[in-house]
C-alpha positions in Angstrom: -42.7 -11.5 -18.6 -39.2 -12.9 -18.9 -36.2 -11.4 -20.8 -33.5 -13.2 -22.0 -30.0 -12.0 -21.1 -27.0 -13.7 -22.3 -24.2 -14.4 -19.6 -21.9 -11.6 -21.0 -24.8 -9.1 -20.6 -23.6 -5.8 -18.8 -27.0 -5.3 -17.0 -26.8 -8.9 -15.5 -23.3 -8.1 -14.1 -24.0 -4.8 -12.6 -27.2 -6.5 -11.1 -25.0 -9.4 -9.6 -22.6 -6.8 -8.1 -25.2 -4.7 -6.6 -26.9 -7.7 -5.2 -23.8 -8.9 -3.7 -22.7 -5.6 -1.8 -26.4 -5.2 -0.6 -26.5 -9.1 0.8 -23.1 -8.8 1.9 -23.8 -5.6 3.9 -26.6 -7.5 5.6 -24.4 -10.8 6.3 -21.8 -8.5 7.9 -24.5 -7.1 10.4 -25.7 -10.7 11.2 -22.2 -12.0 11.1 -20.8 -9.5 13.8 -23.3 -10.4 16.0 -22.8 -14.3 15.3 -19.0 -13.9 15.8 -19.4 -12.3 19.2 -21.5 -14.9 20.4 -19.2 -17.7 19.1 -16.2 -15.9 20.9 -18.2 -16.0 24.1 -19.5 -19.7 24.2 -16.8 -21.5 22.1 -13.7 -19.2 22.0 -11.2 -17.8 19.5 -10.0 -20.9 18.4 -13.6 -21.6 17.2 -13.4 -18.3 15.4 -10.5 -19.3 13.5 -12.0 -22.3 12.4 -15.0 -20.3 11.1 -12.6 -17.9 9.4 -10.9 -20.9 7.6 -14.3 -22.2 6.4 -15.5 -19.1 5.3 -12.2 -18.5 3.2 -12.8 -21.8 1.8 -16.3 -21.3 0.8 -15.3 -18.0 -1.0 -12.5 -19.7 -2.7 -14.5 -22.6 -4.1 -18.0 -20.6 -4.8 -17.0 -17.4 -6.0 -17.4 -17.6 -9.5 -19.9 -20.4 -9.4 -23.0 -18.5 -10.4 -25.3 -21.5 -10.2 -24.3 -22.8 -6.7 -26.7 -22.6 -4.0 -26.5 -22.7 -0.2 -27.7 -26.3 -0.1 -24.2 -27.1 -1.7 -22.3 -25.2 0.9 -24.5 -26.9 3.7 -23.9 -30.3 2.1 -20.2 -29.7 2.1 -19.9 -28.8 5.7 -22.4 -31.7 6.8 -20.0 -34.0 5.0 -16.7 -32.4 6.8 -18.7 -32.7 10.4 -19.2 -36.2 9.6 -15.7 -37.0 8.9 -15.0 -35.6 12.4 -17.8 -37.7 14.2 -16.7 -40.5 16.3 -19.6 -42.9 14.5 -18.4 -43.7 11.3 -21.2 -43.6 8.8 -20.4 -44.2 5.2 -21.5 -41.8 2.9 -22.9 -43.0 -0.6 -21.8 -40.1 -2.5 -19.6 -37.2 -1.1 -19.9 -33.7 -2.4 -17.2 -32.1 -4.2 -17.3 -29.2 -1.9 -17.1 -31.8 0.9 -14.2 -33.6 -0.4 -12.5 -30.2 -0.7 -13.3 -29.1 2.6 -11.6 -32.6 4.1 -8.8 -32.1 2.1 -7.9 -28.7 3.5 -8.7 -29.5 7.1 -6.5 -32.7 6.9 -3.7 -30.3 5.5 -4.4 -27.9 8.4 -4.2 -30.7 10.9 -0.9 -31.7 9.5 0.3 -28.2 10.3 -1.3 -27.7 14.2 -3.5 -30.1 16.2 -7.3 -29.9 16.1 -9.7 -30.7 18.5 -12.3 -32.4 17.0 -15.0 -31.5 19.6 -14.6 -27.8 18.8 -14.4 -28.3 15.3 -18.0 -30.1 15.0 -19.2 -27.6 17.4 -18.1 -24.7 15.2 -19.4 -26.6 12.1 -22.8 -27.0 13.9 -22.8 -23.2 14.7 -21.8 -22.5 10.8 -24.7 -25.0 9.7 -27.3 -23.1 11.8 -26.2 -19.7 11.0 -26.3 -20.5 7.2 -29.8 -22.0 7.5 -31.0 -18.9 9.3 -29.4 -16.4 7.1 -30.4 -18.0 3.9 -33.9 -18.4 5.2 -34.8 -21.9 4.2 -36.0 -21.3 0.9 -35.4 -24.1 -1.8 -32.6 -23.4 -4.1 -31.6 -20.1 -1.9 -28.2 -18.7 -2.7 -28.6 -15.8 -0.2 -25.7 -16.7 2.0 -23.2 -17.2 -0.8 -24.1 -14.1 -2.4 -23.8 -12.3 1.0 -20.5 -14.0 1.6 -19.1 -13.2 -1.6 -20.3 -9.6 -1.5 -18.9 -9.2 1.9 -15.3 -10.6 1.1 -15.2 -8.9 -2.3 -16.3 -5.5 -1.3 -15.1 -5.4 2.2 -11.8 -7.2 2.2 -10.7 -6.9 -1.7 -7.2 -7.7 -1.1 -8.2 -11.0 0.8 -10.6 -11.9 -2.0 -7.8 -11.2 -4.6 -5.5 -13.7 -2.7 -8.0 -16.2 -2.5 -9.0 -16.1 -6.1 -5.4 -16.7 -6.9 -5.3 -20.2 -4.7 -5.8 -23.2 -6.5 -4.3 -26.2 -4.4 -5.1 -27.6 -1.4 -3.2 -26.3 1.5 -2.2 -23.2 0.0 -2.5 -20.3 2.1 -5.4 -19.8 4.7 -6.6 -16.3 5.8 -6.9 -15.7 9.4 -7.3 -12.4 11.1 -4.1 -10.6 12.6 -5.8 -9.6 15.8 -8.4 -11.3 18.0 -10.8 -8.4 18.3 -14.4 -8.8 16.3 -13.9 -5.6 14.5 -14.0 -5.4 10.8 -10.5 -3.9 10.4 -10.1 -5.2 6.8 -6.7 -6.5 8.3 -5.7 -10.1 7.5 -2.5 -12.3 7.5 -1.6 -15.0 5.1 -0.7 -18.1 7.0 0.8 -21.2 6.0 
């Protein structure tokens, strides 16, 4: 039996918040282990790239209930292709991919970026999202988890990201290089 619930239904909102928190807690556990792996294998700079990506993913998708993990993956793949030494023209660039390209261009204008490190970090990000998402067609598990994690464990960061609208605004990066979830972050330009 299927019950139709309007978009402003209070039960729907409560369930979405609950799902975000529940999956966000799971993501936090997986993410912590994954971050340690990245720090060990690729270094702290790669972690900064991942932090920036997660902030951009949250900012772009936080209010899009119909978004899927495939949308995130398509955008990241598009960004990764732009850093590839082999140019393969895309027929249609996803909107999120365009947003990522603009943000990374703005970031590159402020500080040099190593294309090899970026592609390695993007490859790890793609692999992590695919694994966490579970590979189901139409999955949004990663997005729900990220939104829940940022909203519930870093509410101040979520608030700042939601207020941002333009390319190159502010990018959230951690104040310390520890892998602990201290909840502290700084806004960098």
